[in-house]
C-alpha positions as CSV (number, residue, x, y, z in Angstrom):
1,M,7.7,7.0,-14.9
2,L,4.8,9.3,-14.6
3,A,5.4,12.5,-13.0
4,W,4.2,16.1,-11.9
5,G,6.7,18.3,-10.7
6,L,9.9,17.1,-9.1
7,P,10.8,14.5,-6.2
8,S,12.4,15.8,-3.1
9,S,16.1,15.5,-2.2
10,R,15.1,13.0,0.5
11,A,13.4,11.0,-2.1
12,Q,16.2,11.0,-4.5
13,N,18.6,10.1,-1.7
14,A,16.6,7.0,-1.2
15,A,16.2,6.1,-4.7
16,L,20.0,6.4,-5.3
17,N,20.6,3.7,-2.6
18,L,18.1,1.2,-3.8
19,G,21.2,-0.3,-5.5
20,V,22.1,-1.9,-2.3
21,F,19.0,-4.3,-2.4
22,K,20.0,-6.1,-5.5
23,A,20.7,-9.7,-5.8
24,G,23.8,-10.8,-4.0
25,S,23.9,-7.8,-1.6
26,W,24.1,-8.5,2.0
27,G,20.7,-9.5,3.3
28,A,18.9,-9.1,0.0
29,H,15.8,-10.9,-1.1
30,L,16.6,-14.4,-2.8
31,R,13.6,-14.2,-5.1
32,P,11.7,-11.4,-6.7
33,V,10.2,-8.2,-4.7
34,L,6.5,-8.0,-4.6
35,A,5.9,-5.0,-2.2
36,L,7.5,-1.9,-1.1
37,A,6.8,0.9,1.4
38,V,8.6,3.9,2.9
39,S,7.9,5.1,6.4
40,A,7.4,8.8,7.5
41,D,11.1,8.7,8.7
42,G,12.6,7.1,5.7
43,L,12.7,3.4,6.5
44,I,12.0,0.9,3.8
45,A,9.9,-2.3,4.1
46,T,10.1,-5.1,1.1
47,G,8.1,-8.1,0.8
48,S,9.1,-10.9,-1.6
49,V,8.3,-14.5,-3.0
50,D,11.0,-15.9,-0.7
51,E,8.6,-15.7,2.1
52,T,10.1,-12.8,4.1
53,G,9.5,-9.1,4.7
54,K,13.0,-7.2,5.3
55,L,13.2,-3.8,7.0
56,W,15.9,-1.5,5.9
57,A,17.4,1.8,6.7
58,G,16.3,3.9,3.7
59,V,19.5,6.1,3.3
60,S,22.1,3.8,4.2
61,G,20.6,0.8,2.8
62,K,21.5,-1.3,6.0
63,L,19.4,-4.0,6.5
64,Q,17.5,-3.8,10.1
65,K,15.3,-6.9,10.3
66,T,14.1,-10.0,8.2
67,I,10.5,-11.0,9.0
68,G,10.6,-14.9,8.2
69,A,7.2,-16.1,10.1
70,H,5.3,-16.3,7.0
71,A,4.4,-19.7,5.0
72,D,4.0,-18.2,1.5
73,S,4.8,-15.1,-0.6
74,V,4.7,-11.5,1.4
75,T,2.8,-9.8,-1.2
76,A,2.1,-6.6,0.7
77,V,3.7,-4.2,3.3
78,A,2.7,-0.9,4.8
79,F,3.5,1.4,7.7
80,S,1.2,3.2,10.2
81,P,1.1,7.0,9.5
82,D,3.6,7.7,12.4
83,G,5.9,4.9,11.3
84,G,5.5,2.9,14.6
85,L,3.9,-0.2,13.1
86,L,4.8,-2.4,10.0
87,F,2.4,-4.6,8.4
88,T,3.1,-7.7,6.4
89,G,0.5,-9.3,4.5
90,S,0.8,-12.8,2.6
91,D,-0.5,-15.5,0.2
92,D,-0.8,-17.4,3.5
93,Q,-3.6,-15.5,4.5
94,S,-2.3,-13.7,7.2
95,V,-1.1,-10.1,8.2
96,R,1.6,-9.7,10.9
97,V,1.7,-6.5,12.8
98,L,5.0,-5.4,14.0
99,E,6.6,-2.8,16.3
100,T,8.9,-1.0,14.0
101,G,11.5,0.2,16.4
102,S,12.0,-3.5,17.7
103,A,10.5,-5.6,14.9
104,S,9.0,-7.8,17.5
105,E,5.7,-9.0,16.3
106,Q,2.8,-7.9,18.0
107,Q,-0.3,-9.8,16.6
108,V,-1.1,-12.1,13.5
109,L,-4.4,-11.5,11.7
110,R,-6.0,-13.9,9.7
111,T,-7.5,-12.7,6.5
112,Q,-10.3,-14.2,4.4
113,G,-8.0,-14.6,1.1
114,R,-4.5,-14.2,-0.1
115,V,-3.4,-10.5,0.9
116,R,-3.1,-8.3,-2.2
117,S,-2.8,-4.8,-0.7
118,L,-2.9,-2.7,2.8
119,A,-3.5,0.7,4.1
120,A,-3.2,2.1,7.7
121,S,-4.7,5.5,9.0
122,G,-4.8,6.4,12.4
123,G,-6.2,3.3,14.3
124,L,-7.5,1.4,11.2
125,L,-6.0,-1.0,8.9
126,A,-7.7,-2.2,5.7
127,V,-6.8,-5.5,3.9
128,G,-7.3,-6.4,0.4
129,T,-7.7,-9.7,-0.7
130,D,-7.5,-11.9,-4.0
131,N,-11.3,-12.3,-3.8
132,G,-12.5,-8.8,-4.0
133,R,-12.9,-8.6,-0.1
134,I,-11.7,-5.7,2.0
135,Q,-11.2,-6.5,5.8
136,V,-10.9,-3.4,8.1
137,F,-9.6,-4.0,11.6
138,Q,-9.4,-1.2,14.4
139,L,-5.8,-1.4,16.1
140,R,-5.9,-0.9,19.8
141,Q,-3.2,-1.0,22.5
142,G,-4.3,-4.6,23.4
143,G,-4.6,-5.9,19.7
144,A,-6.5,-5.5,16.5
145,E,-10.2,-6.2,16.1
146,A,-12.0,-6.8,12.9
147,V,-14.6,-4.0,12.6
148,A,-16.1,-4.0,9.0
149,Q,-16.0,-5.8,5.7
150,L,-16.5,-4.0,2.6
151,Q,-18.0,-5.8,-0.4
152,G,-18.4,-4.6,-3.8
153,H,-15.2,-5.4,-5.7
154,S,-15.6,-8.9,-8.0
155,G,-11.7,-9.2,-8.4
156,E,-8.8,-9.0,-6.5
157,V,-8.1,-5.5,-4.8
158,R,-4.8,-4.5,-6.1
159,G,-4.5,-1.0,-4.2
160,L,-5.6,0.6,-1.0
161,A,-5.1,4.2,0.3
162,F,-6.6,6.0,3.2
163,R,-7.4,9.7,2.6
164,P,-4.9,11.3,5.2
165,G,-6.2,11.8,8.7
166,S,-9.5,10.2,7.9
167,G,-11.5,6.7,7.5
168,V,-12.2,7.4,4.0
169,L,-10.7,4.6,2.1
170,L,-9.7,4.5,-1.8
171,S,-9.9,1.0,-3.4
172,G,-9.1,-0.4,-6.9
173,S,-9.4,-3.8,-8.3
174,R,-8.9,-6.3,-11.1
175,D,-12.5,-6.0,-11.9
176,G,-11.9,-2.2,-13.2
177,T,-13.5,-0.2,-10.4
178,V,-12.4,2.1,-8.2
179,R,-14.4,2.6,-4.9
180,L,-14.6,5.1,-2.3
181,W,-15.5,3.9,1.4
182,D,-16.2,4.9,5.0
183,A,-14.0,2.3,6.2
184,A,-15.2,2.4,10.0
185,K,-18.8,2.3,9.1
186,G,-18.5,-0.3,6.2
187,T,-20.4,1.8,3.9
188,S,-20.0,2.7,0.2
189,L,-19.6,6.3,-0.9
190,A,-18.9,6.2,-4.3
191,S,-17.8,4.1,-7.1
192,K,-16.5,4.4,-10.8
193,S,-16.1,1.6,-13.6
194,E,-13.1,2.1,-16.0
195,G,-13.4,-1.3,-17.7
196,V,-9.6,-2.1,-17.5
197,P,-7.7,-3.3,-14.3
198,V,-6.9,-0.7,-11.5
199,S,-3.4,-1.5,-10.5
200,G,-2.4,1.5,-8.1
201,V,-4.5,4.2,-6.0
202,A,-3.1,7.1,-3.9
203,F,-4.2,10.3,-2.3
204,D,-2.0,13.4,-2.1
205,P,-0.4,14.3,1.5
206,A,-3.0,17.1,2.0
207,G,-5.9,15.0,1.1
208,Q,-7.1,17.3,-1.7
209,R,-6.9,14.9,-4.4
210,L,-6.9,11.2,-5.0
211,A,-5.4,9.4,-8.3
212,Y,-5.4,5.9,-9.7
213,G,-3.5,4.0,-12.5
214,L,-4.6,1.2,-15.0
215,E,-2.8,-1.4,-16.6
216,N,-3.2,0.2,-19.8
217,G,-0.9,3.2,-18.6
218,L,-3.8,5.7,-18.1
219,V,-3.6,7.6,-14.7
220,Y,-6.5,9.8,-13.7
221,L,-6.4,12.5,-11.3
222,H,-9.6,13.6,-9.0
223,P,-10.8,15.9,-6.3
224,A,-10.6,13.6,-2.8
225,N,-14.1,13.2,-2.3
226,A,-15.8,12.0,-6.0
227,F,-14.8,10.6,-9.3
228,S,-15.3,14.0,-11.1
229,Q,-12.6,13.6,-13.6
230,N,-10.0,16.5,-13.5
231,S,-7.3,15.3,-15.4
232,A,-5.5,12.3,-17.2
233,V,-2.2,11.2,-18.5
234,R,-0.7,8.1,-20.2
235,A,2.2,6.5,-18.9
236,S,4.6,4.9,-21.2
237,G,4.0,1.3,-19.9
238,G,1.1,-0.1,-17.8
239,V,0.8,1.3,-14.4
240,Q,2.0,-1.0,-11.4
241,A,1.8,1.1,-8.5
242,L,1.1,4.6,-7.8
243,A,2.3,7.2,-5.1
244,F,2.5,11.1,-4.3
245,A,5.8,12.6,-3.2
246,P,5.5,14.4,0.4
247,G,5.0,17.9,-1.2
248,G,2.1,16.5,-3.3
249,A,3.3,18.0,-6.7
250,Y,4.6,14.7,-8.0
251,V,3.0,11.7,-8.6
252,G,4.6,8.5,-10.1
């Protein structure tokens, strides 16, 4: 674990209850968990090799819904910023859009590759795939519409994050590069090569800093609008995922 500062009490409470998801618990996944996301109001979504997504109440650990419509491993999950929508992405080359309150399916989006990462901001959804493509969808009342395809990565897109309140997208790939995009316009803003697979990316809640982690354990922290290195630290092992705490003083 890599950290600056301390997690919030709410995050600590959620962490203390993760044990209810272990094998043998009621409603638990039957095979390894590949993806996890936490909504603004504390719901937890998980995705698994068992071809299901699950929605949990974060503090009690109670299973709310099993999403079993995918035909292959569920490899990525994400919530909309307001928590009203849940997205589940799969190796079956689809993303399912669900209304979080009822867990009812709103739409199925077809992707141009196996889904590896998801991120949502306002009315935009970004989908990263195993072939280096990033598809951007506009979310509307009547359904989502593809508006851009971001091309630049040559390996699977393992991490995506929107700068809060904007259409600026950060992506990281197995090709060893990180990139900043104007997602709605489909244009590249900046890029940096690290020469080591990038496995996690994040913006802080205030949108002032970005971070990305590498498979070799290095984590870099930069200003949000450029790759002008501010600080770096090495974790004890390879980084698999990265996220800021709600206050922005903690990342791990």
